[in-house]
C-alpha positions in Angstrom: -153.4 -210.4 58.0 -153.2 -210.5 54.3 -153.1 -208.6 50.9 -156.9 -208.1 51.2 -157.9 -204.8 50.1 -161.9 -204.9 50.8 -164.0 -207.5 52.5 -168.0 -207.8 53.6 -168.7 -205.9 56.7 -170.7 -209.2 58.3 -167.8 -211.4 57.4 -165.3 -208.9 59.0 -167.3 -208.9 62.1 -167.5 -212.4 62.3 -163.7 -213.0 61.7 -162.9 -210.3 64.3 -164.9 -212.0 66.7 -167.7 -209.4 67.3 -170.5 -212.1 66.8 -170.4 -215.4 67.0 -171.7 -216.0 63.6 -172.5 -214.2 60.2 -175.9 -214.5 60.8 -175.7 -212.7 64.0 -173.9 -210.1 62.5 -176.1 -209.8 59.3 -179.2 -209.3 62.0 -177.6 -206.7 64.1 -176.6 -204.8 61.2 -180.1 -205.0 59.7 -181.3 -203.4 63.2 -179.0 -200.4 62.7 -176.6 -201.3 65.7 -173.4 -201.0 63.5 -172.8 -198.0 61.7 -169.4 -197.7 59.4 -167.9 -194.2 59.0 -171.1 -192.4 60.5 -173.4 -194.1 58.3 -175.9 -197.2 58.6 -174.3 -200.1 56.5 -175.5 -202.9 54.9 -174.2 -206.4 55.5 -172.6 -206.3 51.9 -170.9 -203.2 52.5 -167.0 -203.4 51.6 -164.8 -202.4 54.5 -161.2 -201.3 54.2 -158.5 -200.5 56.8 -158.9 -197.4 58.4 -162.7 -197.4 58.1 -164.4 -196.4 61.5 -167.2 -198.8 62.8 -169.6 -198.0 65.7 -171.3 -201.2 67.0 -173.5 -201.6 70.0 -173.3 -205.3 71.8 -176.1 -205.1 74.4 -175.7 -202.1 76.6 -172.2 -201.6 75.3 -171.0 -199.1 72.6 -167.8 -199.7 70.8 -166.3 -197.6 68.8 -163.3 -199.2 66.8 -160.9 -198.6 63.7 -160.4 -201.4 61.0 -156.5 -202.2 61.1 -156.6 -205.1 59.0 -158.4 -207.9 57.0 -158.5 -211.6 57.1 -159.6 -214.6 54.9 -161.4 -216.4 57.6 -161.7 -216.4 61.2 -159.1 -217.3 63.0 -157.5 -217.3 66.9 -158.6 -214.8 68.9 -155.3 -213.1 69.5 -155.1 -212.8 65.6 -158.6 -211.2 65.3 -157.7 -208.8 68.0 -155.3 -207.2 65.6 -157.8 -206.6 63.2 -159.1 -203.7 65.2 -158.2 -201.0 67.2 -160.6 -199.6 69.6 -160.8 -195.9 70.2 -159.5 -194.3 73.6 -162.9 -192.9 74.2 -164.7 -195.9 73.9 -161.9 -197.8 76.2 -162.9 -195.1 78.8 -166.7 -195.0 78.2 -166.8 -199.0 78.6 -164.8 -198.5 81.7 -166.9 -196.1 83.2 -169.6 -198.0 82.6 -168.3 -201.1 84.1 -167.6 -199.3 87.3 -171.3 -198.4 87.4 -172.3 -201.8 86.8 -170.0 -202.7 89.6 -171.3 -200.1 91.8 -174.8 -200.5 91.4 -177.2 -202.1 93.9 -178.1 -205.7 94.0 -181.7 -205.8 92.8 -182.2 -209.4 95.1 -180.8 -207.5 97.9 -184.3 -205.4 98.1 -186.2 -208.7 98.6 -187.0 -208.9 102.4 -189.3 -211.9 102.1 -189.4 -214.7 99.3 -192.5 -216.4 98.0 -195.6 -216.8 100.7 -195.7 -220.1 102.4 -198.9 -222.1 102.8 -199.5 -220.4 106.3 -199.0 -217.0 104.8 -201.5 -217.6 102.2 -203.8 -218.8 104.7 -203.5 -215.6 107.0 -203.9 -213.5 103.7 -207.1 -215.2 102.9 -208.5 -214.7 106.6 -207.0 -211.0 106.5 -209.2 -210.4 102.9 -212.2 -212.0 104.7 -212.8 -215.1 104.2 -211.9 -218.4 102.4 -210.8 -218.6 98.9 -214.0 -220.6 97.7 -216.4 -217.5 99.0 -215.2 -215.6 96.2 -216.6 -217.9 93.8 -220.1 -219.3 93.6 -220.7 -222.5 91.5 -224.0 -223.4 93.5 -227.1 -222.1 92.8 -228.5 -220.1 95.9 
C-alpha cells in the first residue's frame, strides 16, 4: 500500500484479485455487476479508501470497503489487505455456502443412464415397429 490517493476501479479490482484480468473487471463493471457507494460505476471511476463496493461474482454477492490502494498487482496476502468485507456480506456468503452444501446432488436423481442398444430396440418395438417404418423413401 502506498501514498496513492485515487485509483481506477478496474485496476483496483484486478490488484485486489477479484478478477484475473483487467479486461474481465471492465466487462463485469460494464454489465452493472459492480457498484460503488450504491451507484453504478464506469471502469474509469476513481476509487478512494473508504469507498464501499458491492460486486457479484457468479451467484456470490460481496460487499467490501476499500482500505488501501496499490500501484500494481502483488501477492494475494497483500491484496487481501486492500479491502475489508463487511460482516453482513461474510454471514450471507456463509449461509449460501451452507445451502449449497446441503442441496441434493443433481446426479443422484438419475436412476438409469443412456439407453443401451437392447433398450433402444425394446423402445422401438413398444412404439409399434422398426425405425425404418416411420420413414418412407420408396414409392408405394
